[in-house]
C-alpha positions as CSV (number, residue, x, y, z in Angstrom):
1,M,131.6,26.6,134.5
2,F,134.8,25.0,133.5
3,R,137.8,26.7,134.9
4,P,141.5,25.8,134.3
5,Q,142.2,25.4,138.0
6,D,139.7,22.5,138.2
7,V,141.8,20.2,136.0
8,P,143.5,17.4,138.0
9,D,147.2,16.9,138.1
10,G,148.9,14.1,136.2
11,P,149.2,10.4,137.2
12,S,151.1,11.1,140.3
13,G,148.3,13.3,141.4
14,S,150.7,16.0,142.3
15,S,150.1,19.5,141.6
16,H,152.3,21.4,139.1
17,A,151.7,24.7,140.8
18,G,154.9,26.5,141.2
19,D,156.7,24.0,138.9
20,P,159.0,25.9,136.7
21,K,158.7,23.3,133.9
22,G,155.0,23.0,134.1
23,S,154.4,25.5,131.4
24,E,156.4,23.6,128.8
25,T,155.1,20.0,128.4
26,P,151.8,19.2,130.2
27,A,149.2,18.5,127.5
28,G,146.3,19.2,129.8
29,G,147.6,22.5,130.7
30,S,148.1,23.5,127.1
31,A,144.6,22.5,126.2
32,A,143.3,24.4,129.2
33,R,145.0,27.5,128.0
34,I,144.0,27.2,124.3
35,L,140.3,26.6,125.0
36,P,139.5,30.1,126.0
37,R,141.2,31.5,122.9
38,S,139.1,29.2,120.7
39,Q,135.9,30.4,122.3
40,G,136.9,34.0,121.8
41,G,137.6,33.4,118.0
42,C,134.2,31.9,117.4
43,G,132.5,35.0,118.9
44,T,134.4,37.2,116.6
45,V,133.4,35.1,113.5
46,T,129.8,35.1,114.6
47,Q,129.9,38.8,115.1
48,Q,131.4,39.2,111.6
49,L,128.7,36.9,110.1
50,I,126.0,38.9,111.9
51,S,127.5,42.1,110.6
52,I,127.6,40.7,107.1
53,L,124.0,39.6,107.4
54,F,123.1,43.0,108.7
55,V,124.9,44.6,105.7
56,V,123.3,42.2,103.2
57,G,119.9,42.6,104.8
58,G,120.4,46.3,104.8
59,C,121.3,46.2,101.2
60,A,118.4,44.0,100.4
61,V,116.1,46.3,102.3
62,G,117.7,49.3,100.5
63,V,117.3,47.6,97.2
64,F,113.7,46.7,98.0
65,L,112.9,50.1,99.2
66,G,114.6,51.6,96.2
67,Y,112.7,49.3,93.9
68,Q,109.4,50.3,95.6
69,W,110.3,53.9,95.4
70,A,111.4,53.6,91.8
71,R,108.2,51.7,91.1
72,R,106.1,54.3,92.7
73,G,108.0,57.0,90.9
74,L,107.5,55.1,87.6
75,D,103.8,54.7,88.3
76,A,103.5,58.4,89.2
77,L,105.5,59.3,86.0
78,Q,103.2,57.1,83.9
79,S,100.1,58.6,85.5
80,E,101.5,62.0,84.9
81,L,102.3,61.1,81.3
82,S,98.8,59.7,80.9
83,R,97.3,62.8,82.4
84,L,99.4,65.1,80.2
85,S,98.4,63.0,77.1
86,M,94.7,63.2,78.0
87,Q,95.1,66.9,78.6
88,L,96.9,67.3,75.4
89,E,94.2,65.4,73.6
90,R,91.4,67.5,75.2
91,S,93.4,70.6,74.3
92,D,93.6,69.3,70.7
93,V,89.9,68.6,70.6
94,A,89.2,72.0,72.1
95,T,91.5,73.6,69.5
96,R,89.8,71.8,66.7
97,E,86.4,72.8,68.1
98,Q,87.6,76.4,68.4
99,M,88.8,76.4,64.9
100,R,85.5,74.9,63.7
101,V,83.6,77.6,65.7
102,I,85.9,80.3,64.3
103,G,85.4,79.0,60.8
104,R,81.6,78.9,61.3
105,M,81.7,82.4,62.8
106,Q,83.7,83.6,59.8
107,G,81.3,82.0,57.5
108,E,78.3,83.5,59.3
109,Q,80.1,86.9,59.4
110,A,80.6,86.6,55.6
111,T,77.0,85.7,55.2
112,V,75.8,88.6,57.3
113,A,78.2,90.9,55.5
114,G,76.8,89.7,52.2
115,V,73.2,90.2,53.3
116,I,74.0,93.7,54.6
117,R,75.8,94.5,51.4
118,Q,73.1,93.2,49.1
119,L,70.0,94.1,51.2
120,P,69.7,97.8,50.2
121,D,69.9,96.9,46.4
122,V,67.4,94.1,46.8
123,V,65.0,96.3,48.8
124,R,65.3,99.0,46.2
125,D,64.6,96.7,43.3
126,L,61.7,95.0,45.1
127,N,60.2,98.3,46.0
128,R,60.1,99.8,42.5
129,S,56.7,100.8,41.3
130,D,57.5,99.5,37.8
131,L,58.6,96.1,39.0
132,E,57.0,93.3,37.0
133,S,55.9,90.3,38.9
134,Q,58.0,88.1,36.5
135,A,61.2,89.7,37.8
136,I,60.5,89.0,41.5
137,P,61.6,85.3,41.5
138,S,65.0,86.1,40.0
139,L,65.7,88.7,42.7
140,L,64.7,86.3,45.4
141,F,66.8,83.5,43.9
142,S,69.8,85.8,43.7
143,M,69.5,86.7,47.4
144,T,69.0,83.0,48.4
145,Q,72.0,82.0,46.4
146,D,74.3,84.6,48.1
147,I,73.1,83.6,51.6
148,F,72.8,79.8,51.5
149,Q,74.8,78.7,48.4
150,P,72.1,76.1,47.7
151,E,72.0,73.4,45.1
152,Q,68.3,73.7,44.4
153,I,65.7,76.5,44.8
154,L,62.0,76.3,44.0
155,L,59.3,79.0,44.1
156,Y,55.7,77.9,44.2
157,L,52.9,80.6,43.9
158,V,49.2,80.4,44.4
159,R,47.0,81.6,41.5
160,N,47.1,85.3,40.7
161,P,44.1,87.4,41.8
162,G,41.4,87.3,39.1
163,D,42.8,84.2,37.5
164,D,39.6,82.1,37.9
165,E,41.0,79.2,35.8
166,E,43.5,78.2,38.6
167,P,42.0,77.0,41.9
168,A,43.2,78.8,45.0
169,D,44.0,75.5,46.8
170,E,46.9,74.6,44.6
171,L,50.5,75.8,44.3
172,Y,52.1,76.2,40.9
173,L,55.9,76.0,40.2
174,R,56.6,79.4,38.8
175,H,60.4,79.4,39.0
176,H,63.1,76.9,39.7
177,R,66.9,76.3,39.7
178,G,68.8,73.1,40.1
179,L,65.8,70.9,39.2
180,G,65.7,68.6,36.2
181,D,62.3,67.9,34.5
182,P,59.7,69.8,36.6
183,A,56.7,68.0,35.1
184,A,56.1,65.7,38.1
185,V,56.2,68.6,40.6
186,R,54.7,71.4,38.7
187,R,51.5,71.4,40.9
188,V,51.2,70.8,44.6
189,R,47.9,70.9,46.5
190,V,47.7,72.8,49.7
191,G,48.3,70.1,52.5
192,E,50.0,67.7,50.2
193,G,53.5,66.5,51.4
194,K,55.9,68.8,53.1
195,I,55.4,71.7,50.7
196,G,51.7,71.6,51.1
197,W,52.0,71.3,54.9
198,V,54.0,74.5,55.1
199,A,51.5,76.2,52.8
200,E,48.6,75.0,55.0
201,H,50.2,76.0,58.3
202,K,52.1,79.0,57.1
203,V,55.2,78.3,59.2
204,E,58.9,77.8,58.3
205,M,60.3,74.3,58.5
206,L,63.9,73.0,58.5
207,A,65.0,69.4,57.7
208,E,65.4,68.5,61.3
209,D,62.0,69.9,62.3
210,W,60.1,67.2,60.5
211,G,61.4,64.6,63.1
212,N,59.8,66.6,65.9
213,Q,56.2,65.6,66.0
214,T,55.3,68.4,68.3
215,R,56.0,70.7,65.3
216,T,53.8,68.5,63.0
217,E,51.0,68.0,65.4
218,G,51.8,64.3,65.7
219,R,51.6,63.7,62.0
220,F,54.1,62.0,59.8
221,V,54.5,64.3,56.8
222,S,55.7,62.6,53.6
223,E,58.1,63.9,50.9
224,N,56.6,65.5,47.8
225,H,59.0,63.9,45.3
226,P,62.5,62.3,45.4
227,A,63.9,64.9,43.1
228,L,63.1,67.7,45.5
229,R,65.7,68.8,48.2
230,L,63.6,70.2,51.0
231,D,66.2,71.3,53.6
232,M,64.4,74.6,54.2
233,I,60.8,75.5,53.3
234,G,59.3,78.9,54.0
235,P,55.8,80.3,53.2
236,L,55.3,83.7,51.5
237,V,52.5,85.3,53.5
238,H,50.8,88.7,53.4
239,Y,49.2,89.8,56.7
240,G,46.4,92.2,55.9
241,D,42.9,93.1,57.1
242,A,41.6,89.6,56.1
243,G,44.3,87.9,58.1
244,A,47.2,85.8,56.8
245,V,47.0,85.3,53.1
246,L,49.2,82.7,51.4
247,L,51.1,83.9,48.4
248,G,53.5,81.0,47.8
249,V,56.2,78.7,49.2
250,L,60.0,79.0,48.8
251,C,62.0,75.7,49.0
252,V,65.8,75.6,49.4
253,G,68.0,72.5,49.0
254,L,71.5,72.7,50.6
255,P,74.6,70.8,49.6
256,R,75.4,67.6,51.6
257,G,77.6,68.5,54.6
258,A,77.4,72.2,54.0
259,T,78.0,74.7,56.9
260,R,74.6,76.2,57.7
261,P,74.2,79.6,59.2
262,R,73.2,79.7,62.9
263,D,70.2,81.9,62.2
264,E,69.2,80.2,59.0
265,K,65.5,80.2,59.8
266,R,65.6,84.0,60.4
267,L,67.4,84.5,57.2
268,L,64.8,82.4,55.4
269,Q,62.1,84.5,56.9
270,L,63.9,87.7,55.7
271,I,63.9,86.4,52.1
272,T,60.2,85.2,52.2
273,G,59.2,88.4,53.9
274,L,60.8,90.6,51.2
275,G,59.3,88.3,48.6
276,S,55.8,88.7,50.1
277,I,56.1,92.5,50.2
278,A,57.3,92.6,46.6
279,L,54.5,90.4,45.3
280,M,51.9,92.4,47.1
281,N,53.3,95.7,45.8
282,S,53.4,94.4,42.3
283,R,49.9,93.2,42.5
284,R,48.6,96.4,44.0
285,V,50.4,98.5,41.4
286,A,48.9,96.2,38.6
287,E,45.5,96.7,40.1
288,L,45.9,100.4,40.3
289,R,47.1,100.5,36.7
290,A,44.2,98.3,35.6
291,K,41.7,100.7,37.3
292,A,43.4,103.7,35.7
293,N,43.6,102.1,32.3
294,H,40.3,100.2,32.1
295,D,36.7,101.1,32.0
296,G,35.1,100.5,35.4
297,L,31.9,99.0,34.0
298,T,33.0,96.7,31.2
299,G,36.7,96.0,32.1
300,L,37.8,97.0,28.6
301,L,40.5,99.6,28.0
302,N,39.3,103.2,28.5
303,K,39.6,105.7,25.7
304,R,42.8,107.4,27.0
305,H,44.8,104.2,27.4
306,F,43.5,102.8,24.2
307,M,44.7,105.8,22.2
308,E,48.2,105.4,23.8
309,E,48.4,101.8,22.9
310,L,47.0,102.4,19.4
311,G,49.7,105.0,18.8
312,K,52.4,102.4,19.7
313,L,50.8,99.8,17.5
314,I,50.8,102.1,14.5
315,H,54.4,103.2,15.1
316,K,55.5,99.5,15.3
317,A,53.5,98.7,12.2
318,E,55.1,101.5,10.3
319,I,58.6,100.2,11.1
320,E,57.7,96.6,10.3
321,N,55.5,97.6,7.2
322,Q,52.5,95.8,8.7
323,P,48.8,96.7,8.5
324,V,46.6,97.6,11.5
325,G,42.8,97.1,11.3
326,I,40.4,99.4,13.2
327,F,36.8,98.4,13.9
328,I,34.4,100.9,15.6
329,F,30.7,100.1,16.4
330,D,27.9,101.1,18.6
331,I,24.6,99.5,19.7
332,D,21.6,100.1,17.6
333,H,18.7,101.9,19.4
334,F,20.6,101.7,22.8
335,K,18.6,104.7,24.1
336,K,15.4,102.8,23.5
337,Y,16.8,99.8,25.3
338,N,17.7,102.0,28.3
339,D,14.3,103.8,28.3
340,T,12.4,100.5,28.1
341,N,14.3,98.3,30.5
342,G,16.1,100.8,32.8
343,H,19.7,101.9,33.1
344,L,20.6,98.9,35.2
345,Q,19.6,96.6,32.4
346,G,21.5,98.8,30.0
347,D,24.6,98.5,32.1
348,D,24.2,94.7,32.2
349,L,23.9,94.7,28.4
350,L,27.2,96.7,28.1
351,K,29.0,94.2,30.4
352,T,27.7,91.3,28.3
353,M,28.7,93.1,25.1
354,A,32.2,93.5,26.4
355,K,32.5,89.8,27.2
356,L,31.3,88.8,23.7
357,V,33.8,91.1,22.1
358,T,36.7,89.8,24.2
359,R,35.8,86.2,23.3
360,N,36.0,86.9,19.6
361,L,39.4,88.7,19.6
362,K,42.7,87.1,18.8
363,G,45.9,87.5,20.8
364,G,47.3,91.0,20.6
365,D,44.0,92.7,19.7
366,L,42.9,95.6,21.8
367,A,39.3,96.5,22.7
368,S,38.0,99.6,24.4
369,R,34.8,101.2,25.5
370,Y,35.3,104.3,23.4
371,G,32.4,106.2,24.9
372,G,28.8,105.5,26.0
373,E,27.6,102.6,23.9
374,E,30.5,102.9,21.4
375,F,33.3,100.4,21.2
376,L,36.6,100.5,19.4
377,I,38.9,97.6,18.5
378,A,42.5,97.6,17.1
379,M,43.8,94.5,15.3
380,P,47.5,94.5,14.6
381,Q,48.9,92.7,11.5
382,T,45.4,92.5,10.0
383,D,44.5,93.7,6.5
384,K,41.1,95.0,5.5
385,S,39.6,91.6,4.5
386,G,40.8,90.1,7.8
387,A,39.5,93.1,9.8
388,L,36.1,93.0,8.1
389,A,35.8,89.2,8.7
390,A,36.6,89.7,12.4
391,A,34.2,92.6,12.7
392,Q,31.4,90.6,11.1
393,R,32.1,87.7,13.4
394,I,31.6,90.0,16.4
395,Q,28.4,91.5,14.9
396,E,26.9,88.1,14.3
397,A,27.8,86.9,17.9
398,I,26.0,89.9,19.3
399,A,23.0,89.6,17.1
400,S,22.5,85.9,18.0
401,H,23.0,86.4,21.8
402,P,19.8,86.1,23.9
403,F,19.9,89.4,25.7
404,P,17.1,90.0,28.2
405,Q,14.1,91.9,26.6
406,R,15.8,91.8,23.2
407,E,12.5,91.1,21.4
408,R,11.3,94.6,22.4
409,Q,14.0,96.2,20.2
410,P,13.0,97.6,16.8
411,L,14.8,94.8,15.0
412,G,13.6,92.1,17.5
413,K,17.1,91.6,18.8
414,V,20.1,93.6,20.0
415,T,22.3,94.6,17.1
416,I,25.3,96.7,16.3
417,S,26.4,98.8,13.3
418,G,30.1,99.4,12.6
419,G,32.8,100.5,10.3
420,V,36.3,99.2,9.4
421,A,39.4,101.1,8.3
422,V,43.0,99.9,7.9
423,F,46.4,101.5,8.4
424,P,48.1,102.7,6.1
425,A,45.6,102.4,3.3
426,D,42.9,104.4,5.0
427,G,45.0,106.7,7.2
428,I,48.5,107.2,8.5
429,D,47.6,108.1,12.1
430,S,45.1,107.0,14.7
431,G,42.9,110.1,14.2
432,D,42.5,109.5,10.5
433,L,41.8,105.8,11.0
434,I,39.1,106.4,13.6
435,R,37.4,109.2,11.6
436,R,37.2,107.1,8.5
437,A,36.0,104.0,10.3
438,D,33.3,106.1,12.0
439,R,32.2,107.3,8.6
440,S,31.6,103.7,7.5
441,L,29.7,103.2,10.8
442,Y,27.3,106.0,9.8
443,D,27.0,104.4,6.3
444,A,26.0,101.2,8.0
445,K,23.3,103.1,10.1
446,R,21.9,104.7,6.9
447,S,21.9,101.3,5.2
448,G,19.5,99.8,7.8
449,R,21.7,99.0,10.8
450,N,22.9,95.5,12.0
451,R,25.8,95.5,9.6
452,V,29.5,96.3,9.3
453,L,30.9,98.2,6.3
454,P,34.5,98.9,5.3
455,Y,35.8,102.4,4.5
456,R,35.8,102.8,0.7
457,G,37.4,106.2,0.4
458,V,36.1,109.1,-1.7
459,E,36.0,109.1,-5.5
460,I,37.0,112.4,-7.2
461,G,33.8,114.3,-8.3
462,D,31.5,112.2,-6.0
463,T,29.8,115.1,-4.2
464,A,27.4,112.8,-2.3
465,S,30.2,110.8,-1.0
466,I,32.1,113.9,0.2
467,Q,29.0,115.2,1.9
468,G,28.3,111.8,3.5
469,S,31.9,111.5,4.7
470,Q,32.2,114.5,6.9
471,P,33.8,113.9,10.3
472,V,31.4,112.9,13.0
473,A,32.2,113.6,16.6
474,T,32.6,110.6,18.9
475,G,33.4,110.2,22.5
476,A,31.9,109.6,25.9
477,G,28.9,112.0,25.5
478,P,25.3,111.1,26.1
479,A,23.9,108.1,24.3
480,T,21.8,108.9,21.3
481,D,19.3,106.7,19.5
482,R,21.7,105.8,16.7
């Protein structure tokens, strides 16, 4: 290490120690004294630089750390904002779903309230003993409209009991709403298309059910017609001793995008069930009335009901100033036919006779089995010539019919004798008309039978006519050989 005392003296080699002037001029001595101060100043500057570097570095680190902290905070803030946004979106979706559910529940509540409000009136109307079958579709359509608000309603029914002209394996469009020309869809065979499938299987089907092949037993079921809206199809079925009996099919077409009740299938079953009950009640009442008002053997009106209807016809004819023709006849020698062939053959003859009479009547005419082998016919809006022509047509149809064992009758065939009277010329009430027609019947008997005669009235002073025109008792007494 360099030290000041190691510096040599000047040229004389003498030492300046202790020289009082040595501190003023020697250059070597001055440099030796300055050098330590220069080294001390450099250290101070270095320390200052280091301090500055430390400060700058600390600031840089602080800035970096602050940036990182700020960045992390910004990322956390963005993440929180994203989370809040998603939560808000989910909340908005949930709110809309809740509003939709609330709206649907309110709609369903209104539907149920409407059903509850209407159901007692519908049940009362459908359960009336005097309900006509023609009124049932309107009641069902009214209930369907209130519940579903549909755009289209169709009601198909199978043939009515006893209607042999319509096969039982076909459905007939009896009532419709919201359908244009029904000609193309008026008949549907059981098993044909979706309507026929429901009729065949007797189960309710909604629009979405057709895509489930487990419901259709793996079959693709086609549409019946493009004009039909078949969103809901339900069968009308009666469950009796003979099992499930198909009565018809109800089809409902809903508006596009309409809100559908949650229990729409159950509501459809309610409507079809009530419809089935109403149809069966109506048919049973009609059957009971028919049994009460018709003769059990021939199917013609019985005497009691015929007299009620004849009174109505005469009253109407009196108001409208129209004639009413009466034709009464009985079978010639019916007692002999019974005695020769037996009463079973006699009953068959009466049945066939009733069919021949019915075939030869015009619309609005009434025919009855008046008693025993006696028949009575009323012909509204028919004068005497028209009534006589109709009576003779019936008489000829019977005389020409090949009844069994007819050749064993006295005239070689089954014949009738009858009389004709007309309101108001021959009587102003049903009793007068029947008595005077019956007098003409006995005139036909006395004239040789197998003929029909009109009532001619009684000429003043004609005693024979008066004696021959006395009232003759008629009714359901024992058959006589007339």
